[in-house]
C-alpha positions, 0 to 999 in steps of 0.5 A, a space after each residue: 672764101 674771104 679772098 673772093 669778096 675782098 681782093 688783094 692787088 699787087 702787094 707792091 703794085 699792079 702788074 695785071 691787065 692794063 687800064 684801058 677801055 678795051 680788052 688787055 693783051 695778055 700774051 706778052 708780045 709786043 703790041 701795035 705801035 700808037 700813031 702820032 707823036 716819130 711816135 704818134 701823139 694823142 690828140 689831147 696833146 698828152 704823153 704817148 700811151 704806154 707800149 702794148 695794146 694801148 699805145 699809139 702805133 707809129 708804123 714805118 715800112 721799107 717797101 711799097 707792098 708794105 705801105 700799110 705799115 707806114 700808117 698810124 693807129 689812134 689808140 685802143 679803140 681804133 686798134 680794136 677796130 683795125 684788128 676786126 677789119 683785117 681780111 685773111 685767107 689760108 697760107 698754103 693749099 698745097 700738099 707740101 708744107 715746108 714748115 716755115 723758115 728755120 733758124 740759123 746757127 746763131 738763132 736768127 730766123 729769116 722771113 720769106 713773104 710772098 707779095 701778091 697782086 690780083 687784078 680783081 674788079 669786084 667792086 665800083 672802086 676797082 672797076 673804075 681803075 681796072 679797065 677792061 669791062 669784060 673782066 668785071 666780077 670775073 675770077 681774079 688773076 695773080 698778075 704781080 708775084 714777088 718774093 721778099 726775103 728778109 735775111 736772118 741777120 736783118 742786114 739785107 733784103 732780096 726781092 725776086 719777081 716772077 713775070 706773070 706770063 711764066 708757064 708752070 705746072 700747078 700743084 694740087 690745091 685744096 680749099 679749106 672747105 674741101 674743094 680740090 683743084 687737081 694738079 695741072 697735067 700741063 703748063 699753066 700761066 702762073 697768074 692763074 694760081 689765084 683761081 685755084 682756091 686763093 692766095 694759098 695756091 699761089 704760095 703752094 705754086 711758089 714753093 713747089 717751083 723754088 723750095 723756098 719756105 714761105 712764111 707769109 703772103 700779102 695781097 692788095 687791090 687797085 684802090 689801095 695802091 691809089 690810096 696809099 700812093 696819095 698818102 705818102 705824097 708821091 714817088 719819083 720815077 724816071 723815063 728816058 723819053 717822053 712816054 704815052 702808054 696807049 696803042 692805036 686800038 686804045 690799049 695801054 695804061 694811059 700813062 703820060 710823062 715827060 722825059 726825065 724824073 717825075 713825082 707820081 701818085 694816085 691813079 698815075 702811080 697805078 698806071 706806072 705800075 701797070 704799064 707794059 706798053 711803052 716800056 722797053 719791049 712792050 712785054 711783061 718783063 719791062 713792066 716788072 723793071 718798072 715796078 722795081 724802080 718804083 719800089 726802090 724809090 718808094 723805100 727811099 721816100 719812106 726812109 725820109 719819113 717827112 710826109 707820114 706825120 698827120 695822124 688823121 690822114 694816117 688813120 684814113 691810110 690805115 683803114 684804106 690799106 686794111 680794106 685793100 689787103 688780104 693776108 695769111 692768118 699769121 698776120 691777123 693782128 695789127 701788132 703782128 704787122 707792126 712787129 713785121 714792119 719793125 723787122 723790115 725797117 732794119 734794112 737800109 735801102 742800100 741793101 735792098 736788091 730787086 731781081 727778076 727770076 731768070 727766064 727764057 721765052 717758051 718754045 712750046 707750041 701755042 706759047 709764043 710770048 710766054 716764058 719759063 724759068 731758065 733752069 740753072 740761073 733761076 735755080 741759082 737765085 732760088 738757092 741763094 734765097 733758100 741759103 740766105 745769101 744776099 743777092 747783092 754779093 756783099 754777104 751777111 753781117 758776121 755776129 760778134 762774140 759768137 751770136 747776135 740774134 734778132 729780137 725774139 730769137 734764142 742767143 744760143 746757137 742751133 736753138 730753134 726760136 721765133 722771130 717777130 712775124 715768124 710762124 711758131 710751129 710744133 716742128 721747132 720744139 718737139 723732142 726727137 726720138 732715138 734712131 732705133 725708134 724712128 720708122 722710115 719708109 724709103 722710096 726710089 726717086 732716082 729718075 728725077 723730076 724730068 724723067 731723063 734717067 731710068 730709076 736705079 733698080 734696087 736703090 730703096 733697098 740699098 738705102 734702107 739697108 744703109 739707114 739700118 747700119 746707122 741705127 735706124 732699125 725700123 727703116 724699110 724699102 717702100 714699093 712705091 716710087 717718086 721723082 726727085 732731083 734732090 734727096 728729101 725727107 717728108 713727114 706727115 705731122 708736127 710730131 714727126 718733124 724732129 724725127 724727120 730732121 734726125 733722119 736728115 742729119 744722119 745722112 748729111 742733108 740740109 734743113 731744107 730737105 726736111 718737108 711737111 707733106 700730105 702725100 705721106 703718112 709717116 717719115 719717108 725718104 725720097 732717094 733723088 737723082 743726086 744719090 743714084 750710087 754710093 753712100 751719100 747724095 752727090 754734094 751740090 756745087 758751091 752756091 753762088 755769091 751774087 745774083 746772075 746778070 739775067 736777074 737784072 738786079 736793081 740796088 735800093 740806092 740807085 737813084 739814077 734808074 730810068 726806064 728805057 721807052 718802046 719806040 712808037 710810044 713817045 710824044 
């Protein structure tokens, strides 16, 4: 597959194994302490080319993960050359497809992009940067995973990181060639998802956990981070004390910085992004916080837009970025990446919020140092993203005059449409049938996913009768069961999407409850733990309005962020 030959590294940065001469420690535990102390112009000076494919593209970006978008093309032939260099892979290898982000009442569509960093060491350049020799040419790990959520109204951006030591149940993933990776029977470290068919399985794992529809992924490798950091001229970062990331036995990134603010670039930038030993408590959590500091600083540097002016340098950066990246097939053209960059550019740094998925240390045998999602608070963050609630607590913009849709969307409230960079599917356009013509299979899933409660007897028959009373005369109980915390409607084909939406609307279910899935053959209602009795599911509590403190939020305007240093790693 494409991803096996062209690796992607940390669509923001690499949090993979540390740069060292020895084997990196993946335990997440505290290591031994070290001893001692404007629009591009044509080269002929003529007017800019006309818009479209023959225009000279000037890209800008707001986050490190999209550094490729801070480059420039040099005319039609170069544009075509770059198009032919883009490496793609399947978006979602799992069975559950959420159908992409849905427009809000004003026709504005949010975007969810999964930023993936692989520790692939499959060529000389990556091996020179990647550290432990025993991992060369081995299967890659998704050691950086960040979900970027761009609000529907483009007023704010939220980024949620998942520590690489997070333990999850992996979904079944099927490669395009047919190879099947069965669902895991127990907990698996999240960074292993990339080995189960590629980035499409990492996407599937995120969707299974968060129920957030993911529209795109972007993946970039070691050498890409170095090349692009060089091109922008460096990023300011801060440490509270002198730091040297090196243990007594030679592990660590090798990062060495004096107390205060330093401007880092190239390999030193990669060291920063991959440092664990020396930051905070020496675990992957501290590394995630350091990545957030780097990304917000990078966003501010791009806003200054003073260093990306040399067309020759930018063309080189464009090629280096594309060589280092893998994207989903929905981003397979330069103009699609350009459109996406323009959407991201709308958000000012002060409305960018970097967070870490709330977590707890696992108490399961053999998982010392590993973490698991903090049930209630992690779900609170996921819900805010699902419902397009800004994590900074400042809310979204209120459209004046009834609506102010994003470019490319319909101005009619409730009309499905597509924003730049958003995949268009039949799910948004197929006409719906009358309830009496919609066949609905009803399954009893009232035990919930944790199985803590027994299924309510005869519940599928009761809900099927309720649907019949609402005009769905083809509704019938299914003798098969399921296990769902919340009630969902699943469908098999795009042609069934609108009808599935009719069922959900009739029951008062949110749009996120409608999911495309390979595990059903037709429209199937799973009656979840939230609907054990009565004529309607138990409504969820009010959504939070600001991220919990456990998410460790960092605002994009915070220029005073400075990394605490782990004792024993100063000089």
